[in-house]
N, C-alpha and C positions, 0 to 999 in steps of 0.2 A: 441337879443340873446335868442330866444325861442327854446325849444326842448332839451336844456341841462342845467345843473346847471352852474350858473355863478361862475367862480373860482377866486381865488386871482390873478392869472395871468391876467385874463381879466380886473380886476380893475386896476392893475398896468399898463397894456398896455394903457388903456383909459387915465390914469393920467400922462403917460410919465415917469414912474419911474420903478425901479426894484421891483420884487416881495418882496424882503427882506425889502425894504424901505416901501412899501405899508403895509406889515404885521406889522411892528413896529408902524406905525401910527394907524392902525385899532385896534391894541391891547393896545393902550394908553400908549406906552412907553414914559416916560418923557424925555429921553436922546437921542432922535433920531438925534439931530443937523440938522434937516431938516427945511426948511423955512416954514413960515406960509402959503405961497402960495402953497407949496407942500402938506401940510396938507389939505388945502381947496380943492385941486384938487382930492385927494384920497377920501375924504368924499363925494364930489359931484359925483365922478365916481361910488362909491359904491351905492349911492342912485339912480342914474340914471339906473344902471344895475340891481338893486334889489338884490344885493349881500347878501348872508347869510353865516356866517362862518360855516365851516365843524366841528361840535362839536366833532365828533368821531375822526377826525384827530388831533384836538387840544388836546383831551384827551390822545392820544398816546404820545404827546410831553410833556404835563404838568402833567400827571397822575391824571387829574381831568376831569370828564365828565359833571360837573354841573348838575348832576341828583341825586335826593334823592329818596330812597325807603321808602314808607309809607305802612306798613303792619298792618292791623287791624283785629279784630275778626268780628264785624258786624257794625262798625262805618259808613261805606259807604252805607249800605243798610237799615239803620234805621234812623229815623228823630231825635232821642233823642240826639245824639252826633255829628251830622254832622258839627257843628261849629268847631270841632277839625280839620277836613279836610280844612274847609274854611280858618281858621287862618293859617294853615300850607302852603296852596297854596299862600296866600297873602305874607307871609314872604319869601317864595321861589322865587316868582316873583320879589319882591323887590331886592333880591340878585342875580337875573339873573340865577336862577336855575329852573328846571322843576321837577315835582313830579310824580313818578311812583306809582300808588295806587293799592294795591292788598288786597283782602279780603279772610279770611281763614275760617270764621264761627267758629273759636276757635278749629278747628280740627287739631291735631298734624301733621298728614300726609300733610295736605295742608300748614301748617306753614313751614314745611321743604321744600316743593316745592316752596313756595313764597320766602324764603330766598335764595334758589338756583337761582331763576329767577332774583332777583335784583342783586345778586353777578355776575351772568353771564353778566349783563349789566353794570358792573363796576361802580355801584353807589358810590357816595362820602360818603355816610353814610345811616343809616337806622333809621327811627322812628317806634317804635312799639307802637300801640295805642289800647286801649280797650274802649268799650262803657261805662261800669261801672267800676269805679276804683277798682283795685284788684292786687294781686300778680300774675304775669304772668310767667309761666314756658315755656322756649324757647328751641328749638334745638340749637346746637352749632353754633356760629357765629365766623368766623375766627378772630384771634387776629389782631389788626390794623384797623378793620372796626369800625368807630365811630358809637355808638348806643345811642339813647336817648329813654327812656321809657316815653310815654305820657299817662297820666291818669292810670298809672300802675307802678309797681316796679318789680325788678328782682334781685336776689342775685348776679348774675354775671355781671350785668350792673348797675353801681352805679349812673348814671345820670338820674334823673327822674323829670317830671313836673307834679305837682299835685295841686288840689284845696286846699286852706287853710281851711280845714274843721273845725278845732278846733275854729278858730275865727269866722267862719260861724255859728257854733252852738251858740257861745256867742251872735252873732248879733241877732239871732232869739229870744233869751230870752230878750235881751235889747228892742226889738221892743214891746214886750208885757209889760214889766215893765215900760217903759217910757210912755205907754198909760194908766197907772194906774192899771195894773193887778198884784196885790200882792198876790192874792189867787185864788182858783178855776181854776187852769191851769191843763189840762190833757195832757199827752204825748201819742201820737198815733203812734205805730209802734215798741215800745221797752219796755221791762220790764226786768231789770237785774236779778231779782230773778227767773223768769221763764226761762230765756235764759242763766243761769249761765254757763253751759257747752257747749253752742252753739258758733260757730265761724261765725262772720261776717267779712267783709273786714277791713283792717287797717284803711281805710279812713272813713268808717262808724263808727268805734270805736272812731276815733278822733272827728267826728261830735257830737257823744253822750257825749264824754268827755268834749267838749266845753260847751254843754248845761248844764251838771251837775255842772261844775265849776262855770259858771255864776249864776246858781240858788243858789248854796251854798254861793257865795260871796254876794248875795243880800238877803240871809236868806229866800229864797223861797223854797217851797216844792210842788211837784205834788200831786193833790188830787187823781189821778188815773194814772196808766201806763198800756197801752194795748199792749200786745205782739202780733205782726203780723210778720210772717216770710216772706211772699211774699207781697211786698209793691205795691199792685195793687188796683184799685178803688173799686172792689167788696168787698175786705177785709176791706178797710177803711170805706166803708158804713156799713158793718155788725157790726164791732167793735164799731163804733161811735154810731150807733143806740142803741145797747145794753147798752152802757155806759150812754147815755142820758136818757134812760128809767130807769136805775138803780139809777142814781144820778141826783139831781136837782141843785146841787151847782156848776156845771161846767160852767164857764164863758169864757173860752178860750181853744182852742186846738192848741198844737204844734205838727204838723204832720211832720214825718221824710222825706216825699217827697211829691211832688205835686199830684202824683197819689192817694196817700192815702187821700189827701185833697179833691180831686174831689169826692170821695165816701163820705167823711164826709159832704160835701155840700148837697148831696142828702139826707142823713139821717136827717140833721138839718131841711131841708125844709119839709120832710115828717112828721116830728113831730110837724109841725106848728110853728117852730122857725125861726129866721132869722139871717143871717150874715150881719153885725157884731153886730146888736143891742142886740141880745140875746147871741150869741156866736161869739167871735173873733177867727180868724184862721190865722196862719202863717205856712209856710212850706219851702221846699227847692227845688232847681233845676231850677226854672223858665222855666218849660215846656211851649211850645208856647201856649197851651190851657189856661194857667193861666190868660192871658190877656183877654180872651173871656168869662170867668166865670162872672156871675153877682151876687154880686159885684166882681170886679177884685181881684185876689188873691195876697196878699202880700207874697213875697217869697225871700229867699236868693239864689241868682243865681249861677249856675255852670258857671265859666268864660271860656267856651270852646274855643271861638275864640282866646282869649288872651293866653290860654294854647297852642293851636296849633302854634301860632306865636312864642312863647317862645321856644318850642321844636326845631323848625327849626333854630332859631337864636343860640341856644345852640349847635346844631349839627354842624353848620358851624363855630361858634366861637371857640368852644372847650376850653373855659376858666372856666367852671363850673364843680364842682363835687358835688355829693350828690343830695339832693332834692331841687327843686325850688318850693316854694309854691306861688300860684297865688291867690290874694285876691278874696273873693266871695262877690260881691256887693249886697246890699239889694235893692229890687225892691218893693217900697211901692205903693200899690194900695188902695183898699177900704175895705179890710176884717178885719181891726182892728180898734176898737174905745174903749173909756173908758167904763168900765163895768157899766151896768145900776144899779142905786141905788134903792134898794127896800124900 
């Protein structure tokens, strides 16, 4: 049967049954009252003919298209958060759904167009994702369309999947403390006094809150806090170099992301010091380059794939409200050791 799409009628004819009977069997109806032999004939006929269900027609009958809209700012075109899509695709495939991915670059006009595009295709729900966790302002989405925010929050859509940043912050401090660092710890990326009136995302605030809570519970204090607005390698380098020239009592750096840590590594090396024998380093995100640094960078990972899977499962399950926090695993490499005794 080449040249045209194989239909349900073709399968039914090959199996010697009515189209209604073949449809019930192929759709897994448990109450068909048809014999096992009839089931076997229909399944065999479908396989022999290469039958594929008409999803559009099924959608008209069931009001479900088994399609999910995935709208992001720059998740698809950058490597930093591609795990969000990978996890979403895995969960959708397991549930027998396909994912329609659209990218907006964070531009309001394109967001409106993307929403219209997925609604025109009658998706069963929409996942809105952002590369960096933040409050996301969205054009209106029709009531009744399931929405899950992924790595983002929105005042009008209360279901969101986020990394558990507070416990992640605590974990970073524990890694240092459990390796004997009770003093000489510097924070790279934030200084509350300098940034008192500045706004960072809610998730960043939770990361810092977790760090400070764990420090306080262990009666620890930072010997220095370096305020850096853009968490990029060049700024991590310049801040760390200036700090280590200024202070000789620094034995560990807690960097607020891996990109700051990349710059810190360079500064440490340029000053004739080494990681971790002179300076231990811990950071966040588990950027793929972290494993290739020498020594490898110990980091608290963003669980992007687990978050993507959870978002699709929530969208299809519809049983959760509010935030779902996904644990941030620690990835221990070789950048932390006990402080050198003088």
